[in-house]
N, C-alpha and C positions, 0 to 999 in steps of 0.2 A: 615689619611690615609679614603681612600673612600668602604666601608662594600660591595660586588658583593649583588647586586640588584636579592632580594626569587623570584626562581618560580611560583607562581600561577597555584595549583593546584585543578584540578575540578574534582570533580566522574559524570559521567555518567551511567546513569541506564539502562541499555537494549544492548544486543548485536547482536539488528538484524540493519539496513539502516539504519537509524537512525543514532544511537547510535553510530554502527560502524564509521563512515559520523563523525560524531563529532567530537570521537577519532579522528582520521585522521587528521580531520584539525585544533584541538588545538593541537597536536604536533605540525608540519605546524607550527604554529606562534610563539612555543615557552614552552608555558605548560605542567604541567605533569597530563595526566589524568588519571584515575583508574576509570575500568571499570568490573559493576558486570552483573551479568548476575543469573535470575532464575534458567533458567534449570540448569542439571548437565556437559553440556557441548553443540560445536555450534549443532545448528542445520541443518540438510541442505534437500536439495529440497526448497519446496518449489511449492505454486501456481503461476498462467499464471500472471506477470505481465507486462505491458507497458513502455519505458521510451519513452517518449517524448524531442522533444528537449529541452528542459525548464532544464532536468533533463539530458541530451549528455552530454548539456556545461558545469555542473558542471564536471560532468563524466573527461572531458575533464579537466581539471585545477586540477579537485584532482589525477591527475596519472593514475585514472585505464581505461578509456572509454575502451582500448584493451583489456582488461583482462574481459567485460565484453558481451560475444558472442553473434549478434545477433542469436535468435533460426528460427527466421521466412525462411521457404522453399520458393523458386521464381518458384516454380511449383505445390505448391500447389494449391489447386482451394477448396471455401468455397462453401460450396450447403448450401440451405434453406429444409428444412425436412417437414413432416406431421408425423403422427404416420402408416401410412398404409405406410413409404415409399416413393410415391411420392418427386421427389428432383424437380428446378432447383434453376442457378449461383443466389447467394450470395452475401457477402461484405467480405472480411475478415479485421482484427483488422489493421493489418500491409496498406492497401489501403486509410485510414484514414487518411483525412492531416495533412499534420507533417512526416510523415511515422514512425509509432513511434518503437521502437525494440522492437521483440520480444522475451521476457526473463525469468525464473524462479527466485523470488524469494529468492533465493540461490547461483542465476547468478552473483547478484550487491551485495548480502553477500560475502564469496568468495571474489571479486571482491577487496573491501575495507578490508574485513578480512585479506586476505594474502600483501595488502600494511602497515599493521600497523606494525612500530617498535618491531623487535624480543622484546627487553625489556621493552614493554608497561606489565604493569601490571594486568590484569583480573581474577578476584576469579567469581568460579560459583559460582551456592548454595547456592546464596547472595543476601539479598534482604533488603533498610532499612525501618524500624520499626517507623525511630523519625528522626523528621528533623525541627533544632530549629535554628534562625538565627539570626544574628543584621548587625549593620552596620560594624562588621569587617569579620565574617565567616558567614556558615552555620555547625552545629553540627549534625552531621547525624549516630544517631542507624542502626546499618547490624547484621545482623542475618544469620552466617549460617546456612545454614537448616541441612546438610548432616549433623554435631556437635551438633546441637543445643545450640553455644551459639551466643554472643555478644559483638563487640564492637564499641564505638565511638569515630570517628576523627573528626579531622576540615576540611574545603574547603576555598574553594575563592569561585570557584561556585556548586550546583549542577544542571546536565542537566537530566529531566524527558524520555528517549525514550524506556519507557515501554509498548509502546500500547490502542490503544482504553480503556481499563478500566486498566487505568495506576493508583500503588502505590502513586508514589512521586505523583498527581495532587492531589486523594485523601488526602493526608496527607495533603497538602499544600494552596492549590484551593478548595478544602470541597467536600461531596456529587457528584459522579458519575453523578444523579438523577440532581443540580444544569446540567450541563453540555452536556450530549449524550444527543442528537434528534431522535428517534428511526422513522425511514420511512418508518416503517413493513412491513418490507421486510425482508424474511432471504434469506443465498446461502449456498452452498453443494460441495467441491472443493476436487478435488484429481487427481493425476496421474492412468493414462489406464495401467493396463496391454497391452490389447492388441487392437488393431485396430476396427472398431466393421467392422460387416461379409460384405463382396461386394462393400465395400468401400476401396481407394487407403491407403496408411501408412501415405500421406501427405494430406489428404480432413482435410476441417475442413466442423461441420454437425452446424446445428441452429434451432432450433423447438422452436418456436414458437409461443404462446399461450394467449390468454388474460391472465394476470397474473400470468403468469408460461410460464421460459423460463430452457432450455437446453443448452448446451455448447460445442462443443471442439477444443480444440485448437495445429493444428499439430503441432511438432517442430523440424528439424535438432536434428539427432543422442543421437532422447529421446522420450518414449512415449508420444502420445494425454496429452494431461490438459482437463479435465472434471470439467464442471462446468453449478450445477444446480439455477438457482435462482427464488423465485414466492412470489409474496405477502401471505400475511397473517396481519388476524384480532388479535391474541391469540400470542405476543412471547411465554409468559412464557411455553405456551401449546408447544407449541413446540421440547423446549426443555426438557420433561418429555416422552419422548419417550427417544426411538433408536433413532438416525440421520435416517438412511433407512428408519425408519419406517414413520419421519415426511418427507423425499422428496417421499416414493409414496402416506399417504394422499393428499399431493401437488399436484399434478399430476391427482388423481381418479376424481370423481369413474369412468372415462371409461380404458380402455381395455389400457394397453400401447405400446400395439400390437411390433413388429419384435424387433425396435431400438431402443427406449425408454427400451425397456424391459431388449435389450443388455446392454445400459447404464446405468441404474436401480445395476442389477449384475457387473459392471463393481467399481462402490460404494463400494456397498457392502464387495467386495473381494479387496478393498485395501488397503496400509499398513499405509498409515499415508495421515489423513483429514484433511480437517476445515469445522469446520459448525457453522456457525456462527449469529445473527443477525445482523444486519446491521443498523445501525447509523455515521450522525456525532457526532465532535466531538464540539460544541461552545464556546467562552470564547472568555471577551472584548481585551485582552492579554496574552498573553504566559510567560510570566516574571513578577514574584516578588519577591522583594525587591534578594538573590540573588539562586531563583529558578527558573529556565526557562525549556518549554512544552516541547520539540518538534515531527515532522510525528503525527505518529497518537495518543501520548498521547494531544498532542498541537491543533490540527486540524484534525482529522482524514476522509479524505473525502468521504470516499468508496471509493468500487471497485468501484463502474457505474464512477464515475469520472476520471478513469484511470490515476491519477494525484498522487499518493496514494507516488510510488517512486521517481518517479522526484522530487515532495516539499521535502522527506525529505531529498535528500542530497541539494535542493539549501539550505533547509533554516540551515544544519548545514555550508556548507559551510559559504553561511554571518553571521553566528556568529560570525564564528573560523574573518572572516575581520571585524566586526565593535568591537569585543577586539583587534585586534590586531593594527585598529585606535582608536579606543581610552582607551589606556592600563593603561591611573589615573583614570577615569570616567567608574565604572562599570554603572550606570546609564542611560548615556547617551548611551554605548555603547548598553545596552539590549532595550534604548526606538528607538535609530535610527533602529536596529533589527527591529528591534515589526514594525514600521512603514513604512520600506521600502517591507514589504512579505504580512503586511494587505492588501493591493487591491488586491492579487493574490489568495489569499487563500478566502478571501469575495465575489468573484468573483466563485470561482473552489466549493462553498459552498450553491450558488443561484441559478447556471444550474449543480447541480445535476439531476435535476429531466429529462431533455437531457441527459443525457449518461443513465440514469437507462429506457430512453426511448425506445434505441435504445438494451437492453441488455435485458430485458422484459417489456412489452406494460403492461400496468397499467390495461385499457376493455379490450373490443369490438370494442371502437372508436380509441381508440391509435393500437390496434390491425391492423387496415383496413389500413391508414396510413400506419402505418411501415410499412406492405404487398408491398402495393401499391405502395413507394418509392422503395422498396428492387427492385418488376418487371423494375422501370424506368430507374434504375442505371443500367441495361444491352441496354434499348434499346435502339438501331441506332445514332438519333441523339439529345432525349431528353436526355439520360446516360451523354454526356460527359457537359450539360450545368451544369445540375444539381452538378456534381463533380469539377466543378468551381464554382458554389454558393457552395458550402460546403467549400469550400477553406476559403473562405469571409468572413465566421462564425466569429462572435469574441467569441466563446470559444476556438476555433481551435487555435485563433491566440494570446490567453493568455497562450496558453499551448507550443505556442511556447517561449512565454516570457521570457531572461535570467536575474531574475530577482536577485541573487546573483551576478552579471556583477560587475568587483572591480569598 
């Protein structure tokens, strides 16, 4: 009599986009995922993200695309502004080639979470503190931070989807300094409580100066998103003062003017915000034995790439596909997954400065080029030519590649 084949068990660390997508995909292929999350519960909201065709294709196959609402307002207008309040037409993020969906990070997380089977095990207030592995499995020590207790359990696979400063990566792949590469930029992000005076709710604003910028992103049925971005020569100094003070220092010493002043007030009053340095995460490969890194933990592309959410979902889907294709050969499954994903991730890493220059011009020459391009985009004859040329750009082509296609 033949015994039933054992269901493989995976530990998924992190309940963000990458981790939730991985848990959903693993259940689809017959695995038993256990998800742990450092926070005491699910987080909501989050900052603006774009979902390019790479992510749209994966979301559709995962069965969650219809739950990810597109918050772009068809009546919106985007204005390039200066501190004095002068304005001229700019280009909205959803007007980029590939027509990315404008959503909040929480929109994607909720769509994925709501699609999880109700019996899937999720443990909050839980972190890994030790990972040991051999040819037969991975033994993980988990700490319940709410009760200050530890347990040790065995898994067939450990998936680190715990963000740019990943605990799993430090435990298995080594110190952050070996893998995190600073771009010497900072970001401060929040949802605004109200629109800037003098503009419609559906208007977006861009104030771009050499080495610094402020963006607002209008959403349907939600307050606008706000992003400050600036170049810094001393990342550590940025964290030694309150975030709003770092924002003010970055945009000083010139007077803020009425619009920038309102944006700073909005950030200071925000109930929740993100304040962080901008790093890429680079590794030669994203798996070691029975441990895999996914999303920002493995390849953080930065907000400037616009591809963090899309590659997190695509990487999770593709991982499940390869595990399903090679059920008895984990090494081959992970090697094939890494090989398939690597060219796209490498391209996104190499071209991050192109995306960064759109958000925040590095210096005066880059600022002048950006300003000229934005003006020409609305010129009667030149504008359509520039739009067509942009659509042929290799970077936007790579944002449309279905890297997780079966």
